[in-house]
C-alpha positions in Angstrom: -304.2 -161.4 114.9 -307.2 -161.6 112.6 -306.9 -161.1 108.9 -309.8 -159.1 107.7 -310.5 -159.9 104.2 -313.8 -158.1 103.9 -315.3 -158.1 100.6 -317.2 -154.9 99.7 -320.7 -155.8 98.9 -322.0 -154.2 95.7 -324.5 -151.4 96.1 -327.2 -151.8 93.5 -328.2 -148.5 91.9 -331.9 -148.8 90.9 -332.1 -147.2 87.5 -335.6 -148.5 86.6 -338.3 -147.2 88.9 -341.3 -146.9 86.6 -342.5 -150.5 86.8 -344.9 -151.4 89.5 -347.4 -154.2 90.5 -350.1 -154.2 87.9 -352.9 -154.6 90.4 -351.8 -151.5 92.4 -351.4 -149.4 89.3 -354.8 -150.4 88.1 -356.4 -149.6 91.5 -354.9 -146.1 91.3 -356.1 -145.7 87.7 -359.7 -146.5 88.9 -359.3 -144.1 91.8 -358.2 -141.1 89.6 -360.9 -141.8 86.9 -364.2 -142.0 88.7 -365.8 -140.8 85.5 -365.3 -144.3 84.0 -367.6 -145.9 86.6 -365.2 -148.9 87.1 -365.2 -150.8 90.4 -361.9 -151.7 92.0 -362.3 -155.4 92.2 -360.3 -158.5 91.2 -362.9 -159.3 88.6 -362.6 -155.9 87.0 -358.8 -156.2 86.9 -359.0 -159.7 85.4 -361.4 -158.6 82.7 -359.3 -155.5 81.9 -356.2 -157.7 81.5 -358.0 -160.3 79.4 -359.4 -157.7 77.1 -356.5 -155.3 76.8 -353.4 -157.3 77.9 -352.1 -158.0 74.4 -352.4 -154.4 73.4 -350.7 -153.3 76.6 -347.9 -155.7 76.1 -347.4 -154.7 72.4 -347.1 -151.1 73.5 -344.6 -152.0 76.2 -346.8 -150.9 79.0 -347.3 -154.3 80.5 -344.8 -157.1 81.2 -345.0 -160.5 82.8 -341.4 -161.0 84.0 -341.5 -164.7 84.9 -343.8 -166.0 82.3 -347.5 -166.4 81.5 -348.7 -167.3 85.0 -346.6 -164.6 86.8 -348.0 -161.4 88.2 -347.9 -158.6 85.6 -346.2 -155.3 86.1 -347.2 -152.0 84.4 -345.2 -148.9 83.4 -346.8 -146.4 85.7 -345.5 -143.5 83.7 -347.4 -144.5 80.6 -350.3 -146.7 81.9 -352.8 -143.9 82.5 -352.9 -142.5 79.0 -352.8 -145.9 77.3 -355.4 -147.5 79.6 -357.8 -144.5 79.3 -357.7 -144.7 75.5 -358.3 -148.4 75.5 -361.1 -148.3 78.0 -362.9 -145.3 76.5 -362.6 -146.5 72.9 -363.9 -149.9 73.9 -361.7 -151.5 71.3 -358.7 -153.7 71.2 -357.3 -151.6 68.4 -354.4 -149.5 69.6 -354.8 -145.8 68.7 -352.0 -144.7 66.3 -350.8 -141.8 68.5 -349.9 -144.3 71.3 -347.6 -146.3 69.1 -344.0 -145.1 69.1 -343.4 -143.5 65.7 -347.1 -143.6 64.9 -349.1 -140.6 63.6 -350.2 -138.1 66.1 -353.8 -137.0 66.1 
């Protein structure tokens, strides 16, 4: 006679689904905004992250889960609006209407 002492494995319920690989989100952003004239390349992605990474992180749109050298993730629900503003304003200044609690234009 076998004693079955099966332990029920926990079923993870994914409650956070808006964070995705930064490179994939950026590629999709370029695809849906041909008016910006950006090319989908590793260099364009690197330049975008170097120029706007701090602003994206301060707005909570970009995270680097395992530290500085880890791949970034973007909040896909908010990335389009924030990135469009940053790219078209050609500034590192974050528009007030994108900051939680900031004035709306």
